[in-house]
C-alpha positions as CSV (number, residue, x, y, z in Angstrom):
1,X,-16.9,5.5,11.1
2,X,-17.5,5.2,7.3
3,X,-15.0,5.7,4.9
4,X,-15.1,5.7,1.3
5,X,-11.5,5.4,-0.5
6,X,-10.6,6.7,-4.0
7,X,-7.9,4.7,-5.7
8,X,-6.1,7.0,-8.5
9,X,-3.2,4.5,-9.3
10,X,-2.7,1.7,-11.1
11,X,-1.7,-1.7,-9.2
12,X,2.2,-1.7,-9.9
13,X,3.1,2.3,-11.1
14,X,3.9,3.3,-7.5
15,X,2.9,1.7,-3.8
16,X,-0.5,3.9,-3.4
17,X,-2.7,1.0,-4.6
18,X,-1.1,-1.6,-1.7
19,X,-1.1,1.2,0.5
20,X,-5.0,2.1,-0.2
21,X,-5.8,-2.1,-0.1
22,X,-3.8,-2.3,3.3
23,X,-5.6,0.8,4.7
24,X,-8.8,-0.9,3.9
25,X,-8.3,-4.0,5.3
26,X,-7.1,-2.1,8.4
27,X,-10.4,-0.2,8.7
28,X,-12.7,-3.4,8.6
29,X,-10.0,-4.9,11.4
30,X,-10.7,-1.8,13.8
31,X,-14.2,-2.2,13.0
32,X,-14.8,1.0,10.6
33,X,-17.4,0.6,7.4
34,X,-16.2,0.8,4.4
35,X,-19.2,2.5,2.2
36,X,-17.7,2.6,-0.9
37,X,-14.4,1.8,-2.8
38,X,-14.1,4.0,-6.3
39,X,-11.3,3.1,-8.9
40,X,-10.7,6.6,-10.8
41,X,-7.9,7.5,-13.9
42,X,-5.4,4.5,-13.4
43,X,-6.7,3.3,-10.5
44,X,-9.3,1.2,-12.7
45,X,-6.2,-1.5,-13.2
46,X,-6.9,-2.7,-9.3
47,X,-10.4,-4.0,-11.1
48,X,-8.7,-5.8,-13.8
49,X,-9.6,-9.8,-13.7
50,X,-6.8,-10.3,-16.6
51,X,-3.6,-9.7,-15.0
52,X,-1.3,-12.1,-14.8
53,X,1.0,-11.8,-11.8
54,X,4.4,-13.6,-11.1
55,X,4.1,-16.6,-7.9
56,X,7.1,-14.2,-6.0
57,X,4.7,-11.3,-6.2
58,X,2.1,-9.9,-4.6
59,X,-1.1,-10.0,-6.6
60,X,-3.1,-6.6,-5.7
61,X,-5.7,-7.1,-7.9
62,X,-6.2,-10.5,-6.7
63,X,-6.4,-9.5,-3.3
64,X,-8.9,-6.2,-3.8
65,X,-11.6,-8.7,-5.4
66,X,-11.2,-11.3,-2.2
67,X,-11.6,-8.3,0.1
68,X,-14.8,-6.4,-1.9
69,X,-16.2,-10.5,-2.1
70,X,-15.6,-10.9,1.3
71,X,-16.5,-8.0,3.0
72,X,-19.5,-7.3,0.7
73,X,-18.2,-3.8,0.0
74,X,-19.4,-1.5,-2.7
75,X,-16.9,-1.0,-5.5
76,X,-17.1,1.2,-8.4
77,X,-15.1,1.4,-11.3
78,X,-15.4,5.1,-12.7
79,X,-17.0,4.3,-16.4
80,X,-15.0,7.0,-18.5
81,X,-11.7,5.5,-17.1
82,X,-12.7,2.0,-17.5
83,X,-13.1,2.5,-20.8
84,X,-10.4,4.2,-22.1
85,X,-8.1,1.4,-20.4
86,X,-9.7,-1.5,-21.7
87,X,-11.8,-2.5,-17.9
88,X,-14.8,-3.6,-19.8
89,X,-18.1,-5.7,-17.8
90,X,-20.5,-7.5,-20.3
91,X,-22.8,-4.3,-20.8
92,X,-19.8,-2.4,-22.2
93,X,-18.9,-5.6,-24.4
94,X,-22.0,-6.2,-25.7
95,X,-22.4,-2.3,-26.5
96,X,-19.1,-2.2,-28.3
97,X,-19.0,-5.4,-29.4
98,X,-15.8,-6.8,-28.1
99,X,-15.2,-10.3,-27.1
100,X,-13.7,-10.7,-24.1
101,X,-14.9,-9.0,-20.5
102,X,-11.7,-7.8,-18.0
103,X,-13.6,-6.2,-14.9
104,X,-13.6,-8.2,-11.5
105,X,-16.7,-9.7,-10.8
106,X,-16.8,-7.8,-7.4
107,X,-16.6,-4.4,-8.9
108,X,-19.2,-2.7,-10.9
109,X,-18.5,0.0,-13.7
110,X,-20.8,3.6,-12.9
111,X,-20.0,7.2,-13.0
112,X,-19.1,9.9,-11.3
113,X,-22.4,10.1,-9.5
114,X,-21.4,7.2,-6.9
115,X,-18.2,9.1,-5.9
116,X,-20.4,12.3,-5.0
117,X,-22.7,9.8,-3.5
118,X,-20.1,8.0,-1.7
119,X,-18.7,11.8,-0.4
120,X,-22.4,12.9,1.0
121,X,-22.8,9.3,2.9
122,X,-19.3,8.8,4.5
123,X,-17.8,10.4,7.4
124,X,-14.5,10.4,5.8
125,X,-13.2,10.0,1.9
126,X,-9.8,9.1,1.5
127,X,-7.9,9.7,-1.9
128,X,-4.8,7.4,-2.7
129,X,-2.6,8.2,-5.6
């Protein structure tokens, strides 16, 4: 079965982001396909590469990045949500004359059209947060 996941919550504000991560891992273990991950609202913080987490805590952003890269999953961060929260890729950094990039390399910034596409091309669209 083909799934797309939408993550609305930040990594450490609730259990939702971690639950979505574990759900995605289990989908892959059970042989399902993840068509797209879509990070929306505060969920865009899951795609930040600038987070620093204590050694005794789970680094959710790093786990998302690894899962996405290792499984070649299409990962999209909502552009309007990302810009408001300082999640910036190279293109947006150049456009807004900023000096840094905070988006993980495994994700891309795009619009809500990618969410609509995911709902059309997936058997299930599951929301977290």
